[in-house]
C-alpha positions in Angstrom: -119.0 39.1 -92.8 -117.9 42.7 -92.4 -114.1 43.4 -92.5 -112.2 46.7 -92.6 -112.1 46.3 -96.4 -115.9 45.9 -96.9 -116.4 49.5 -98.3 -113.4 49.3 -100.5 -114.6 46.0 -101.9 -118.1 47.4 -102.6 -116.4 50.3 -104.5 -114.2 47.9 -106.5 -117.1 45.6 -107.3 -119.3 48.5 -108.5 -116.5 49.6 -110.9 -116.0 46.0 -112.3 -117.6 45.7 -115.8 -116.5 42.1 -116.5 -119.1 39.8 -115.2 -116.7 36.8 -114.9 -114.1 38.9 -113.0 -116.9 40.3 -110.8 -117.9 36.7 -109.8 -114.3 35.8 -109.0 -113.9 38.9 -106.9 -117.0 38.0 -104.9 -115.8 34.5 -104.4 -112.4 35.8 -103.2 -113.8 38.3 -100.8 -116.1 35.7 -99.3 -113.1 33.5 -98.7 -111.2 36.4 -97.0 -114.2 37.3 -94.9 -114.6 33.8 -93.7 -110.9 32.8 -93.2 -109.1 36.1 -92.6 -105.3 36.2 -92.7 -103.3 33.0 -92.1 -102.1 32.2 -88.6 -99.3 30.2 -87.2 -101.7 27.3 -86.9 -101.4 26.8 -90.6 -98.4 24.6 -91.5 -97.1 27.0 -94.2 -97.2 29.9 -91.7 -96.0 28.2 -88.5 -92.8 30.4 -88.4 -94.4 33.6 -89.5 -97.1 35.5 -87.5 -98.9 38.2 -89.4 -101.1 39.1 -86.5 -99.7 42.7 -86.5 -101.0 43.3 -90.0 -104.6 42.8 -88.9 -104.2 45.2 -86.0 -103.9 48.3 -88.2 -106.8 50.1 -89.8 -105.6 50.3 -93.5 -107.0 52.6 -96.1 -107.2 50.9 -99.4 -105.4 53.0 -102.1 -104.5 52.8 -105.8 -101.3 51.0 -106.7 -100.9 53.6 -109.5 -100.2 51.1 -112.2 -98.8 52.8 -115.3 -97.5 50.4 -118.0 -96.3 51.2 -121.5 -96.9 47.5 -122.6 -100.3 47.1 -120.9 -102.8 45.4 -123.3 -106.4 46.5 -122.5 -107.6 44.2 -125.3 -106.8 41.0 -123.3 -109.7 40.0 -121.1 -108.3 39.2 -117.7 -110.8 36.6 -116.5 -109.2 33.8 -118.4 -106.0 34.2 -116.5 -107.6 35.1 -113.2 -109.6 31.9 -113.2 -106.2 30.1 -112.9 -105.1 32.3 -109.9 -105.1 30.3 -106.7 -106.8 32.9 -104.6 -107.7 30.3 -102.0 -104.1 29.7 -101.1 -104.5 32.1 -98.2 -106.3 35.2 -97.0 -103.7 37.6 -98.6 -104.2 36.1 -102.1 -108.0 36.2 -101.6 -107.9 39.8 -100.6 -105.7 40.6 -103.5 -108.1 39.2 -106.1 -111.1 40.8 -104.4 -109.5 44.3 -104.4 -106.8 43.8 -107.1 -105.9 46.6 -109.5 -105.5 44.4 -112.6 -103.2 45.0 -115.5 -102.2 42.8 -118.4 -98.9 42.9 -120.2 -98.7 40.9 -123.5 -95.3 40.4 -125.2 -96.1 39.7 -128.8 -95.0 36.5 -130.6 -91.4 36.4 -131.8 -90.8 39.9 -130.4 -87.8 40.9 -128.3 -88.4 43.9 -126.0 -85.1 45.6 -125.6 -85.9 47.9 -122.7 -86.9 46.4 -119.3 -90.6 46.6 -118.4 -90.8 48.4 -115.1 -93.4 47.7 -112.4 -92.9 50.2 -109.5 -95.1 50.1 -106.4 -95.1 51.9 -103.1 -97.7 52.1 -100.3 -98.0 55.4 -98.5 -98.3 55.6 -94.7 -101.4 53.9 -93.4 -102.5 52.7 -96.9 -102.9 49.3 -98.5 -102.3 48.6 -102.2 -103.3 45.5 -104.2 -101.5 45.4 -107.6 -102.2 42.3 -109.7 -100.2 42.0 -112.9 -100.7 39.4 -115.6 -97.7 38.8 -117.9 -98.2 36.8 -121.1 -95.0 36.1 -123.0 -96.2 34.7 -126.4 -94.3 32.1 -128.3 -90.7 33.0 -129.2 -90.8 36.3 -127.3 -88.1 37.7 -125.1 -88.3 40.4 -122.4 -87.1 41.6 -119.0 -89.4 42.5 -116.1 -88.2 44.7 -113.2 -90.7 44.6 -110.3 -89.8 47.0 -107.5 -91.3 47.8 -104.1 -90.3 50.9 -102.1 -92.9 51.9 -99.6 -91.3 54.8 -97.7 -93.0 54.2 -94.3 -95.6 52.0 -92.7 -97.7 50.8 -95.6 -99.2 47.5 -96.5 -98.4 45.9 -99.9 -100.4 42.9 -101.1 -99.2 42.0 -104.6 -99.7 39.3 -107.2 -98.0 38.6 -110.5 -99.1 35.8 -112.9 -96.6 34.8 -115.6 -97.4 32.6 -118.6 -94.5 31.6 -120.9 -95.6 30.1 -124.2 -93.4 27.9 -126.3 -89.8 29.0 -126.5 -90.5 32.3 -124.7 -87.7 33.7 -122.5 -88.4 36.0 -119.6 -85.9 37.5 -117.1 -87.7 38.7 -114.0 -86.1 40.8 -111.3 -88.1 41.3 -108.1 -86.6 43.9 -105.7 -88.4 44.5 -102.3 -86.9 47.6 -100.5 -89.9 48.7 -98.5 -89.4 50.6 -95.2 -88.4 48.6 -92.2 -91.8 49.5 -90.8 -93.9 48.2 -93.8 -95.8 45.0 -94.2 -95.3 43.2 -97.5 -96.9 40.1 -99.1 -96.3 39.0 -102.6 -97.1 35.9 -104.7 -95.7 35.0 -108.1 -97.3 32.2 -110.2 -95.4 31.1 -113.3 -96.4 28.6 -116.0 -93.6 27.5 -118.4 -94.4 26.1 -121.9 -92.3 24.0 -124.2 -88.7 25.1 -124.4 -89.5 28.2 -122.3 -86.9 29.8 -120.0 -87.8 31.7 -116.9 -84.9 33.4 -115.0 -85.9 35.1 -111.7 -83.8 36.9 -109.1 -85.6 38.0 -105.9 -84.0 40.5 -103.6 -85.7 41.1 -100.1 -84.2 43.9 -98.1 -87.1 45.7 -96.5 -90.3 45.2 -94.5 -91.0 44.7 -90.8 -92.7 41.5 -91.9 -92.4 40.3 -95.5 -93.4 37.1 -97.3 -92.9 36.0 -100.9 -94.6 32.9 -102.3 -93.3 31.8 -105.7 -94.6 28.8 -107.7 -93.2 27.7 -111.0 -94.9 24.9 -113.0 -93.6 23.2 -116.1 -96.4 22.3 -118.5 -94.4 21.0 -121.5 -91.0 19.4 -122.1 -87.8 21.3 -122.5 -88.5 24.1 -120.0 -85.8 25.6 -117.8 -86.1 27.9 -114.7 -83.8 29.7 -112.4 -85.4 30.7 -109.1 -82.7 32.5 -107.0 -82.9 35.0 -104.2 -81.3 37.0 -101.4 -82.8 38.1 -98.1 -80.7 40.5 -96.0 -82.1 41.4 -92.7 -81.2 43.4 -89.6 -83.0 44.8 -86.5 -86.1 42.8 -85.9 -87.0 42.2 -89.5 -88.8 39.0 -90.5 -88.6 37.6 -94.0 -90.3 34.5 -95.3 -89.8 32.8 -98.7 -91.9 29.8 -99.8 -91.2 28.4 -103.2 -92.7 25.5 -105.2 -91.1 24.2 -108.4 -93.4 21.6 -110.0 -92.0 19.3 -112.6 -95.2 17.8 -114.1 -93.7 16.8 -117.5 -90.4 15.1 -118.7 -87.0 16.7 -119.5 -87.2 20.0 -117.7 -84.5 21.7 -115.6 -84.7 23.9 -112.5 -82.0 25.7 -110.6 -82.5 27.3 -107.2 -80.1 29.2 -105.0 -81.3 31.3 -102.1 -79.0 33.1 -99.7 -79.7 34.8 -96.4 -77.7 37.3 -94.3 -79.2 37.9 -90.9 -78.0 40.3 -88.2 -79.3 41.6 -84.8 -82.6 39.8 -83.8 -83.8 39.3 -87.4 -85.4 36.1 -88.5 -85.5 34.4 -91.9 -87.7 31.5 -93.1 -87.0 29.5 -96.3 -89.2 26.7 -97.4 -88.5 25.3 -100.9 -90.4 22.4 -102.4 -89.5 20.6 -105.6 -92.0 18.1 -107.0 -91.0 15.6 -109.6 -94.2 13.8 -110.8 -94.5 10.2 -111.9 -94.1 10.8 -115.6 -91.5 13.5 -115.3 -88.5 11.5 -116.3 -85.3 13.3 -117.3 -85.8 16.0 -114.7 -82.8 17.9 -113.4 -83.6 19.8 -110.3 -81.0 21.5 -108.0 -81.8 23.5 -104.9 -79.6 25.2 -102.3 -80.3 27.5 -99.4 -77.3 29.1 -97.6 -77.5 31.4 -94.6 -75.0 33.6 -92.9 -75.7 34.6 -89.3 -73.9 37.8 -88.1 -75.4 37.8 -84.7 -76.0 35.2 -82.0 -79.6 36.4 -81.7 -80.4 36.1 -85.4 -82.3 33.0 -86.5 -83.3 31.2 -89.6 -85.7 28.3 -90.2 -84.8 26.5 -93.5 -86.5 23.5 -95.0 -85.6 22.5 -98.5 -87.7 19.6 -99.8 -87.7 17.1 -102.7 -90.7 14.9 -103.5 -89.7 12.5 -106.3 -92.0 10.0 -107.9 -89.7 9.0 -110.8 -86.4 7.1 -110.8 -84.9 8.6 -114.0 -84.0 12.0 -112.6 -81.0 14.0 -111.3 -81.9 16.0 -108.2 -80.1 17.4 -105.2 -80.8 19.8 -102.4 -79.2 21.2 -99.3 -79.1 23.9 -96.7 -76.5 25.5 -94.5 -76.6 27.9 -91.6 -73.4 29.3 -90.1 -71.1 32.2 -89.4 -68.1 33.6 -91.3 -65.4 31.1 -92.1 -62.4 31.5 -89.7 -59.9 30.6 -92.3 -61.2 33.3 -94.7 -61.3 35.9 -91.9 -57.8 35.0 -90.9 -56.6 35.4 -94.5 -57.8 39.0 -94.6 -56.7 39.9 -91.1 -53.2 38.6 -91.9 -53.0 41.0 -94.8 -53.6 44.0 -92.5 -57.4 44.6 -92.9 -59.2 45.8 -89.8 -61.5 43.1 -88.3 -64.8 44.9 -89.0 -63.8 45.6 -92.7 -62.7 42.0 -93.2 -66.0 40.7 -91.8 -68.0 43.1 -94.0 -66.0 42.2 -97.1 -66.7 38.5 -96.6 -70.4 39.3 -96.0 -70.5 41.4 -99.1 -68.9 38.6 -101.1 -71.5 36.1 -99.8 -74.4 38.3 -100.9 -72.8 39.4 -104.2 -73.2 36.0 -105.9 -76.9 36.6 -106.1 -76.7 40.3 -107.0 -74.2 39.5 -109.8 -77.1 37.8 -111.6 -78.7 41.1 -112.3 -77.9 42.2 -115.8 -79.1 45.8 -115.5 -76.2 47.9 -114.3 -78.2 50.7 -112.6 -80.2 48.2 -110.5 -77.1 46.2 -109.6 -75.3 49.3 -108.6 -78.2 50.4 -106.4 -78.3 47.0 -104.7 -74.6 47.1 -104.1 -74.9 50.4 -102.4 -77.8 49.2 -100.3 -75.8 46.1 -99.2 -72.8 48.2 -98.4 -74.8 50.8 -96.5 -76.4 47.9 -94.5 -72.8 46.8 -93.6 -71.7 50.4 -93.0 -68.9 49.8 -95.5 -67.4 51.8 -98.4 -65.2 49.7 -100.7 -63.7 52.8 -102.3 -62.5 54.2 -98.9 
């Protein structure tokens, strides 16, 4: 079937010199051509319509991947074969057109400087970065993945992460696209024995944005933090779907997501934690808290636990509310103007997630973005 990306796909396929990857691309494009983008009839997309994405005529463009740690010696097909391109039309299109790069962090090596991935789609263009990160045994590194499309672009991104035994990876994902942009991203993570994956996901931009993140424990002793913040205003729509899969014993996962929604914005959070039959000793904690600053803002939240083992420690919960009257009264009683008091409380609510970021320049930039969103200057 013909799609608006048919010519771009032919060009990409003609340039592909790996026969195995070429076959995968063909399979992925056939899936997209048959199924197209997901619709609200699909259970995982019932609260998020992406019909507007299909109405524009996008020009496929280069994602401009430039990586100091890229390893051209690693053949990508072994990793791409594990990529679930059939999860939806976006992932299929990403694999079909993906600009693939492989980062390998060598065994027992600590990379001191953060590895930066910066992407931006120009007006009317669509980009398809696909980055594979292999953290070999005993390695340690930090990934900073940033998106900053300046206007109405379309980003369709995928990141695959493999942590081998005792590897440690800190992963910051910051999405600050234009409020006119469309954004889809998927992160697939595999954690080996004693591995530690610590992610912080910040979603501030996009007219419509969606991030799917899936973390799977493949050996005992793994630990993962999967935290995030979505801060929306105007008519922005942000959707986060996460899956944390405990397939083996004695692994720990922590998840805290917070949302701040104003005006007529809408947020979606769906978090699933699976504890399989043999996964005894699992410790899984999940929380989603949402702060509504407007009567017209809305959030649909659905944290889920599916447990098939008795010897576990698991908890989950979700809250949706407005600012606490007692906290607001406390600040007002000390002479703060009402608007400043509300903004300070909102800032404090969001800051718990931003404080996780260990790179001062990024943290400072996010602080400024949040304060600008609240029209507040703490130094004033």
